C-alpha positions as CSV (number, residue, x, y, z in Angstrom):
1,M,-11.5,13.4,0.2
2,F,-7.8,12.8,-0.8
3,T,-5.2,10.2,-0.3
4,N,-2.0,9.4,-2.1
5,G,0.7,6.8,-2.6
6,C,2.9,4.8,-4.9
7,F,0.4,2.0,-5.3
8,D,3.1,-0.1,-7.1
9,I,1.6,-3.5,-6.8
10,I,-2.1,-3.4,-5.8
11,H,-2.9,-5.9,-3.1
12,R,-5.7,-6.6,-0.6
13,G,-4.3,-4.1,1.9
14,H,-4.7,-1.3,-0.7
15,I,-8.3,-2.4,-1.5
16,D,-9.2,-2.4,2.2
17,Y,-7.6,1.0,2.7
18,L,-9.2,2.7,-0.4
19,A,-12.6,1.3,0.4
20,K,-12.4,2.6,4.0
21,A,-11.2,6.0,2.7
22,K,-14.1,6.2,0.3
23,A,-16.5,5.5,3.2
24,L,-15.4,8.7,4.8
25,G,-17.0,10.9,2.1
26,T,-18.6,11.1,-1.3
27,K,-15.7,11.5,-3.7
28,L,-12.2,9.9,-3.5
29,F,-9.3,11.6,-5.2
30,V,-6.1,9.6,-5.4
31,G,-2.7,11.2,-6.0
32,I,-0.1,8.7,-7.5
33,N,3.6,9.3,-7.4
34,T,5.3,9.5,-10.7
35,D,8.0,6.9,-11.6
36,S,10.8,9.3,-10.7
37,S,9.3,10.2,-7.3
38,V,8.7,6.5,-6.5
39,S,12.4,5.8,-7.3
40,T,13.4,8.7,-5.0
41,L,11.2,7.4,-2.2
42,K,11.7,3.6,-2.6
43,G,15.0,3.2,-4.3
44,S,16.2,2.7,-7.9
45,H,14.6,-0.8,-8.1
46,R,11.1,0.8,-7.9
47,P,8.6,1.3,-9.3
48,L,7.8,-2.2,-10.4
49,Q,5.0,-0.9,-12.7
50,D,5.2,2.3,-14.7
51,E,3.1,5.3,-13.7
52,Q,0.6,4.9,-16.6
53,S,-0.1,1.3,-15.6
54,R,-0.5,2.3,-11.9
55,L,-2.8,5.3,-12.9
56,Q,-5.0,3.1,-15.1
57,I,-5.3,0.3,-12.5
58,M,-6.3,2.9,-9.8
59,A,-8.8,4.6,-12.1
60,A,-10.5,1.2,-12.7
61,F,-11.7,0.9,-9.1
62,F,-15.4,1.8,-8.6
63,F,-14.6,3.6,-5.2
64,V,-12.0,5.9,-6.8
65,D,-13.5,9.0,-8.5
66,A,-10.3,10.6,-9.9
67,V,-6.6,9.9,-10.1
68,M,-3.8,12.3,-10.8
69,L,0.0,12.0,-10.9
70,F,2.3,14.2,-8.9
71,N,6.1,14.5,-9.4
72,E,7.1,16.2,-6.2
73,D,8.5,14.5,-3.1
74,T,5.1,15.2,-1.4
75,P,1.6,15.9,-2.6
76,F,1.5,19.3,-0.9
77,N,0.9,21.3,-4.1
78,L,-1.8,18.8,-5.2
79,I,-3.6,19.0,-1.9
80,K,-3.3,22.8,-2.0
81,S,-4.9,22.7,-5.5
82,I,-7.7,20.2,-4.7
83,Q,-8.5,21.6,-1.2
84,P,-10.1,18.3,0.1
85,D,-12.4,18.3,3.1
86,V,-10.9,15.0,4.2
87,L,-7.2,13.9,4.0
88,V,-6.5,10.2,4.6
89,K,-3.2,8.3,5.0
90,G,-2.2,4.9,6.4
91,G,-2.0,4.0,10.0
92,D,1.8,4.5,10.1
93,Y,1.3,8.3,10.1
94,I,0.4,10.7,12.9
95,P,-2.3,13.0,11.5
96,E,-0.5,16.2,12.5
97,N,2.6,15.0,10.5
98,I,0.7,14.3,7.3
99,V,1.6,16.6,4.5
100,G,-1.4,18.9,3.9
101,F,-2.6,18.8,7.5
102,D,-2.4,22.5,7.7
103,I,-4.3,23.1,4.5
104,V,-7.2,20.8,5.4
105,T,-7.5,21.7,9.1
106,E,-7.4,25.5,8.5
107,K,-10.6,25.2,6.6
108,G,-12.2,22.9,9.2
109,G,-11.5,19.6,7.4
110,L,-10.6,16.2,8.8
111,V,-7.1,14.6,8.6
112,T,-7.3,11.0,9.7
113,T,-5.5,7.6,9.3
114,I,-6.7,4.1,8.5
115,P,-4.9,1.2,10.1
116,F,-3.1,-1.2,7.7
117,L,-4.5,-4.6,7.1
118,P,-1.9,-6.8,8.8
119,G,0.2,-8.9,6.5
120,Y,-0.3,-7.0,3.3
121,S,2.3,-4.6,1.9
122,T,4.0,-4.1,-1.4
123,S,7.4,-4.3,0.3
124,G,6.4,-7.7,1.8
125,I,5.3,-9.0,-1.6
126,E,8.5,-7.7,-3.1
127,R,10.6,-9.6,-0.4
128,K,8.6,-12.8,-1.0
129,I,9.2,-12.6,-4.8
130,I,12.9,-12.0,-4.2
131,L,13.1,-14.9,-1.7
132,V,11.4,-17.3,-4.0
133,H,13.5,-16.4,-7.0
134,S,16.8,-16.3,-5.2
135,S,16.3,-19.9,-3.9
136,K,15.9,-21.3,-7.4
């Protein structure tokens, strides 16, 4: 099984998501965007933590079996290389629009989404930090 993301500031929503992803299979592989791809996706103010820190934090979770960096805009080449049986993304995606859908479904695999835990997001944490520090 495979999922991917920036995982810039790990929070309860990530833990919930990753634990539920792991429950869908036996091995969970996590692709992590490099610093340059995070900046492209999220803006020049991101990432807040460097790629090696994000990689090491993710690798420390007992429900994560392997982590790998990818530098492209999407994890298409990584998914093509790994050939997961299950591809998982957050609930803001439509399975048919998830990068790698074709790769996984052509071999009979499952592409699914997991709803977000309401109230938990890196962007929300970032906004809260900015709000607190801008009012001082």
